[in-house]
N, C-alpha and C positions, 0 to 999 in steps of 0.2 A: 138627328137633324143638324145641318150645318149652322154655325154661329151666325145669327142675323145681323151682327154688328161688324163694322169694318175698321181696320187700322190704316187703310190706304185712302188715296184720293177717291172721293165719291163721284162716280160717273154720272152724267146728266140724267140717265134713266133709273138710277138707284133711288131707294127711299130717302127722302130729304126732309129733315125736321123743320117744319114751319117755313120761315123766310118768305111767306106768301106775299106780304106787303112789300118786302124788299125786291122780290122778283118782279112784281108788278111795276113798282116805281122805276127801277133800273131799266127795265125793258122799255118803259115809256120814254125815259131820257134818251136811250139809244135810238129809238125810232124817230125822235125829234131832233136827232143830230146834235145832242147836247153833250158836252164834255163833263166828266165826273171824276172826282178824286174819292176813291173808295179806300177807307183806312180803318184799321183795327189792330189789336195786338196780334202776334203770331198765332197761328192755329185756330183762327176764328172762322175758317171756311170761306175765305174771300175767293180763292181760286175756284173752288167748287161752285160757288155762287155765280161768278162771272161765266163759268162754263155752262151753267144752267141757262143764264141769260142768252148766251150765244147760240145754244142749241135751239132755243125758241125763235131767235132771229133767223137762223138758217132755214127753219120751216117756212118762214115768211119770205124767203128768197134773198136774204141779205148775204153778202160776203162777210165772213168774220175772220179776223186775224188776231192771233195771240202770241205775244213775245214776252219771255221772262228775262229780265235784266239782272237776275241774281248773280253776283260775283263777276259782273262785266269787267273786262280788263283794259279796254281801249276803245277809242272812237271807231276804229276798224271793226272791232268785235260787235259794237252796237249795230253798225251798218250790216254786217254779215248775218247777225241774228234776225234782224228785221227781214232781210231778203230771203233767208232760209224759210222763215215761217210764212211769208207771203207765198212762196212757191209751194210749200206744203199744203196750205189752205187751197190754193188754186188747183193743185194736183188732185185733192179730194173731190173738188167740184167738177173738174173736167180733166181727165188724164193728160199730163204733159207729154206722155209717150205716144199718144194717139192723136187727139184732136185739139190739144191745147196750144198749138203753135201761135195762135193770135196773142196769147199772153206774152210769149217770148219776144214779140215785136215791141212790146211796151217796156218790159224789164230787160235792159241790156247791160247794166253795170255788173251784175253777177249772172253766172250761168248755173243752171241746176245740174247736179252730177249725181247719178244713181250708182251706188256701190253695193256690193254683196253684203248682206247683213249676217251676223253670226249664226242665226237660226233660220236659214232659208230666206227667201225674199230679198228685197233691196232697201237700202236706207238712202234718204235724200239728203245731200249736202249741197253747198254752193261754193263757187270759186269766182274771184274777180276776173272779169274779162280782160282787164288791162292792169298793168302794174303802175301806170302813170298816175292813177287816182288813188289817194289814200287819205286817211284822217277825215277832217271836216268836209273836204271836197267829195270824198266817197259817200259820206252820210248824206250830204246835200243832194247828190245825184239820185241816191236810192229813194229819198223822200219825194223828190221831184217826180220820179217815175210812178211812185205810189199815187201821187196826186193826179197824174194823167189817167191812171187806171180808174180811180174812183170817179173822175169826171166823165169818163167814156162809158161807164156801165150804168144802166138804168136802175139796177138793183141798189139798195142801200149798202153801206159798208160800216162795219163796227170794228174798232181796233182796241185791243187791250195791251197795255204795257205794265206787266206785273213787276213788283219790287222796283218801281220807277225811281225811288230815291237813290238807288245804287249809282246812278249817273253822277252823283255828287262826289263819288270816290275818284273820279277823273279830275284831279286838281287843275285849276287854271285852264280848263277847256271850255270853249264857247259852245259846247254841245246843247245847252239849254236854249240858247238863242236860235240856233239852227233848227232845232225841233219845233220851237214855237213859231218861227217864221213860216214853216210849211203847214203845220197843223191848223193854224188859224185860217188858212186858205182851203183846206180840204173840206169838202162837203160830206163829212162823216162824223160819227161820234167816237170819241176817244175816252177810254176808262184808264185812269192812272191809279194803279193799285199798290198799296204798300203797308208794311208793318212797323217800320221805324218811323213812327208818327211825327215826332218833332221835326226830323229832317224833311220828310215829305211835305208837311204842312208849311214849312218855311219856304219851300220852292214856290208855293202858290199864294202865300200871304205876305211876303216881304216886298215892299214897294219897288226895290231896285232889281227885282228878278224878272226875267222875260215872261214867266208864266203867271205873274201877279194877277189875281182875280179873273182867271181865264176858265175856271171850271167850278161846278157845283161841289161843295164839300159834303160828303156822304159818310158819316161815321157808322160803322157796323156794331151793333149792340150785342150783348150776350143773348143767348136764346131765352125766350119767355119761359118762365118756370112751368106754367100750366101746359103749354104746348109740348115742352120737352118731356114732362111727366107722361103725358098721353102717348107720345111717340115711343118712349121706353116701354110702357105697358104693352103697346101694340107689337113692338119688335120682339119682346120676350115671348109673347103669345105666338107669334109667327114661328119662333124657334121651338115651340112645344113646351114652354115653361110658363108657370103662372107667377106674375109679379103684381102685387097689390099697388094701388095708387100711392099709398103712404111709403112703401119701399122704394118705388120709382122716384118719389119726391126726395127721399133720403139720398139717392144717387145724384140727383140733380143738384141738391144743396151741397153735397160733398165737394163738387168741383165748380161751384158757383156758376152753373149754367154755361161753362166754357165749352164751346162746340167740339173741339177735338177730343177733350177729355171725357165728354159725355159718351162718345163712341168707345174710347179706349177703356174707360172704367167699366162700362156695360159689357164690353167684350170679355174682360177678365172675370167679371161677376158671373156671366153666363157659363164660362168654362168651369168654374168651381161650384156652381149651384146644382142642386138636385132638381126635381120637378117643380119645386116651389122656391122662389128667390127670397132669402131672408137677410136680416141685418148682418149676421156673421159673414155671409158671403160678400157683402159690401166691403167689410174690413179686410178680408183675405184678398179680395180683388184689388183693393187700393194698395196693399203692400206689394202685390205683383206689378201693379202699374208703376209704383215708385222704383222698383228694381229694374224694370225695363227701360225707364227713362233716365236712370242714373248716369249712363255713359254720356248722354247729351248734356246733362247738367254739369258733369265734371268738366267737360270740354269748355263750357261757358265760363265756369269759375276760373279755370286755368288761364284764361285770357285777361283776367282782371288783376288790378294791383291790390295790395294789402288793405288799403283804406277803402277801396271799393267793395271788397269782400266783407269787411267789417260792417259797413253801412248796410249792405244787402242783407246780411244775417240779422242785423238789428231790426230792419223793417219787416223781415220775415216773421219774427217773433213778437214784434212790438210796433205795429203801424201807429203813426202819430202825426198830428198836424204841426207840432212844434219841435222839429228835429234839431233845431239850433238852440233850443233852450238848455240852460245849464244842467237841469235835471236829466234831460235825455242824454246829453253828451257824457255826463258822469256815469249814468247807468250802463252805457255801452262803450265807455272808454274811447270816445270820439273827440275830435277837435273841430273848431270852426273851419279852419282851412281845409282839413281833411274831408269834412262833410261837403263843403262847397265844391271842391274839385270832383269828388266822387259822385255827387248828385248830378252834376252836369253830364258826366260821361255815362252814368247808368241810365239817365233819362234819354240821352241820345241813342243808346243801344236798345231802348224800349224795355228795359228790365224793371224800372220803377216808374210810378206815375202818381199824380195827385188826384185822388178820387174822393169826391164829396169833402174836399179840403183836408184830406188825410193822405199822407205819403205812405205808399204800400208797394209790395212786389207785385208786378203785373200778373204773372203766372201763378195761380193759386197752388198748383201741385208742386211747382218749383219752390215755392215758399215753404211748403210742408217738408220737402226734402232738405232745404237749408236748415230748417229748425231741428230736424231729426238727426242730420249728419254733421 
């Protein structure tokens, strides 16, 4: 039988562990045209969750638009990404090649372009209609057109901006102000999603920022242990293997109910198990997981300074509430200045966090890799 666990993005119709309450609440906020800041560490399933929400909204007749701002490079890039994803969503709803010309009367700043895709079919891209508009003026016009479209359609609209905090990488740009100016006028729900939590939350909680207190804060928690345990037992059974509740709970606890790693560890455990899943398979599967994630972890560490790596390794093996204490610094050969500088940067990168008053590495599997290697 095929492996019932996945290492890829979870499509809306695939088995989804719990999140029943989150789906209900987020869907309600979207239907009520409420703006939401959805935040959590990386690999918590935020994108899969909002895609689930949007799939449900589409069944109710909503127009849904999703734009990822990861590694955005300029204001022109933001405008182009929004325009492309608007056209992609509208094309799914009503083919632009056939009867969607009414959309083209509203969206005039960018034109849709269909180009041959590598494996048959066509890929949708966009091009600016004029070279006279650029930067903030271009973004302003795209958002204005989106507002006109939302106002003209009787169906509701829901817009997701994923990795929204990436707009702060565009230094000294008024992009926050322009986005806020239009979004507050749009009769739609916006979800601002992100994993660099400190930066994202600053956008919405600092008094001098345009988005100050303009959305509901919605933290995404780890998966509930009981629900995750039941999910694992059920998925192993679906794949033709028996996994006891206690063994499934051991998998859940091994990765601290971290959503991505729940699937990834279970995937590896399934691969090395016989008809019955046992504790030995968990350890073997975990070693395979560490080996497969190694390259990403190495890339993360290579971008850090020596003091940042030292603090990161210290917290991986020795989480503590008093990292500036003389004892802690002596134990890990750290200095006050080194800790303070490293702490700010590592927290900004969402690599460390203060949880229940204890500083620790956010990613539990990354922490194991740091401790082992």
